[in-house]
C-alpha positions in Angstrom: 113.0 75.9 124.7 114.9 72.7 123.9 112.4 70.7 126.0 109.4 71.9 123.9 111.3 71.2 120.7 112.2 67.8 121.8 108.7 66.9 122.9 107.2 67.9 119.6 109.9 66.2 117.6 109.2 63.0 119.4 105.6 63.0 118.2 106.7 62.8 114.6 109.7 61.7 112.6 108.6 63.8 109.6 110.3 67.1 108.9 109.5 69.5 106.1 111.7 72.4 105.3 109.8 75.6 104.4 110.9 78.5 102.3 111.2 80.7 105.3 113.9 78.5 106.9 111.6 77.2 109.7 111.3 73.5 110.1 107.8 72.0 110.0 107.7 68.7 112.0 104.4 67.9 110.3 102.0 67.7 113.3 98.3 68.5 113.2 97.1 71.4 115.3 95.1 69.3 117.8 98.2 67.3 118.6 100.2 70.5 119.1 97.5 71.9 121.4 97.4 68.7 123.4 100.9 69.5 124.6 99.5 72.4 126.6 97.6 69.9 128.8 100.8 68.1 129.8 103.0 69.1 132.7 105.0 72.1 131.7 106.9 72.4 134.9 110.0 73.6 133.1 108.5 76.9 131.8 108.4 78.7 135.1 106.0 79.4 138.0 105.1 83.0 137.7 103.9 85.3 134.9 107.3 86.8 134.2 109.1 83.5 134.1 106.5 81.9 131.8 106.5 85.0 129.6 110.3 84.9 129.3 110.2 81.2 128.4 107.6 81.5 125.6 109.2 84.7 124.3 112.4 82.7 123.9 110.6 79.9 122.1 108.9 82.3 119.7 112.0 84.2 118.9 114.6 81.4 118.8 113.0 78.1 118.0 113.6 76.7 114.5 110.3 74.8 114.6 107.0 76.0 113.3 105.1 73.8 115.8 107.1 75.1 118.8 106.4 78.7 117.8 102.7 77.8 117.4 102.6 76.4 120.9 103.8 79.7 122.2 100.9 81.4 120.4 98.4 78.8 121.6 99.4 79.4 125.2 98.3 83.1 125.1 95.2 82.6 123.0 91.7 83.2 124.5 93.1 84.9 127.6 93.3 88.5 128.7 96.9 89.8 128.6 98.6 91.9 131.3 100.3 95.1 130.1 103.7 93.3 130.5 102.5 90.4 128.3 101.2 92.7 125.6 104.4 94.7 125.6 106.3 91.5 124.8 103.8 89.8 122.5 103.3 92.8 120.3 107.0 92.3 119.2 106.2 88.7 118.0 104.8 90.1 114.8 108.5 90.8 113.8 109.1 87.1 113.3 105.8 86.2 111.6 106.5 84.8 108.2 103.4 82.7 107.3 99.6 83.1 107.3 99.1 80.4 110.0 101.1 82.3 112.5 99.6 85.5 111.4 96.1 84.2 112.0 97.1 82.9 115.4 98.6 86.2 116.4 95.3 87.8 115.3 93.5 85.7 117.9 95.7 87.2 120.6 95.8 90.8 119.4 92.0 91.0 118.7 91.3 89.9 122.3 93.9 92.4 123.5 92.2 95.1 121.4 88.8 94.3 122.8 90.1 94.4 126.4 92.4 97.4 126.1 92.0 99.4 122.9 94.2 102.2 124.1 97.1 99.8 124.2 96.5 98.3 120.7 95.1 100.9 118.4 98.2 103.1 118.3 100.2 100.0 117.4 97.8 99.1 114.6 98.0 102.6 113.2 101.8 102.2 112.8 101.5 98.7 111.4 98.9 99.8 108.9 101.7 101.9 107.2 104.5 99.5 107.8 106.8 98.1 105.1 106.3 94.6 106.5 103.2 93.0 104.9 102.5 90.8 107.9 102.2 94.0 110.0 99.8 95.6 107.5 97.7 92.4 107.4 97.7 92.3 111.2 96.4 95.8 111.4 93.2 94.7 109.8 92.6 91.0 110.6 93.5 91.8 114.3 90.7 94.3 114.5 88.1 91.5 114.9 89.5 88.2 113.9 85.9 86.7 114.1 83.1 89.1 115.0 81.3 86.2 116.7 84.0 86.1 119.4 83.8 89.7 120.3 81.6 91.2 123.0 82.7 94.7 122.0 83.4 96.0 118.5 84.9 99.3 117.4 82.6 101.7 115.6 82.2 101.1 111.8 84.0 104.2 110.7 87.1 103.4 112.8 87.2 99.8 111.5 87.0 101.0 107.9 89.7 103.6 108.5 92.2 100.7 108.6 90.8 99.1 105.4 90.8 102.2 103.1 94.6 102.8 103.0 95.2 99.2 102.0 92.7 98.7 99.3 95.3 98.9 96.6 98.0 97.0 98.5 100.0 94.7 96.2 100.6 91.9 98.7 98.4 88.8 98.3 98.0 88.1 102.0 97.2 91.7 102.8 94.4 91.5 100.2 93.2 88.2 101.7 93.2 90.0 105.1 91.0 92.8 103.6 88.5 90.3 102.3 88.4 88.5 105.7 88.0 91.7 107.7 85.3 93.2 105.4 83.3 90.0 105.8 83.6 90.3 109.6 82.7 94.0 109.5 79.7 93.0 107.5 78.7 90.6 110.3 78.8 93.5 112.8 77.4 96.3 110.6 75.6 94.8 107.6 73.8 97.9 106.3 76.8 100.2 106.6 79.0 97.6 104.9 76.7 97.2 102.0 76.8 101.0 101.5 80.6 100.7 101.6 80.6 98.0 99.0 78.4 100.2 96.8 80.9 103.0 97.0 84.1 100.9 96.7 82.8 98.1 94.4 85.4 98.7 91.7 88.3 99.4 94.1 88.1 96.1 96.0 90.5 93.6 94.5 89.3 90.2 93.1 91.4 88.5 95.8 89.6 90.4 98.6 86.2 90.5 97.0 85.4 86.8 97.2 85.8 86.6 101.0 84.4 90.1 101.6 81.0 89.2 100.0 80.8 85.7 101.3 77.9 86.4 103.7 75.7 88.8 101.7 72.4 88.0 100.0 72.9 85.9 96.9 70.7 88.2 94.7 72.5 91.3 95.9 75.8 89.6 95.2 74.7 88.7 91.6 74.0 92.4 91.0 77.3 93.4 92.4 79.1 90.8 90.3 77.4 92.1 87.2 78.4 95.6 87.9 82.0 94.5 88.4 81.9 92.5 85.2 80.5 95.5 83.2 83.1 97.8 84.6 85.9 95.4 83.6 84.6 95.2 80.1 84.6 99.0 79.8 88.3 99.2 80.4 
């Protein structure tokens, strides 16, 4: 872990303290990702050794960028059952939207590959006290629809959205908007019907992203309905 921290620190003299007590060195994402192309001889030679190394980095490093590197290592690959068993615990240290979104890349791929591993976890997270778990239970369903070869049925996807429509957390609401937009990309007609039924229940935070891809004229009508409803209150 110290080697990764040292390498990344050497790329920048800038350090920014965040409000979650994790140091940000101040490196751009492409620079961090570039480190994965270097010789990482020190992380181990087999799956278990490599997993143990990155798990230690994620759980113990004080640097945002080092934690990000652990996430980048496991993105865009199919996880073994052992890897998923460990990586599902990484949500417990998530404290910012950037890491949340990068975890979604990993978990959405795992869901597509092995839904029986992931769906029971998402059901628990959907009801969890931790807002990052609740956010993950929805954003991690698809991340981006364009990346998915297989998508869950519409009703199953929506079953994760409904319980969180009135959630008070900002980033959960942002996640609802994101996920509704991606559900629309997979099931446009069904999602429009959903918008029609839930138009006044979707928060303003979620609404903007949720309706990003729909027809402009249809969105104008929806906006007017929402406006009229607000004026009646």
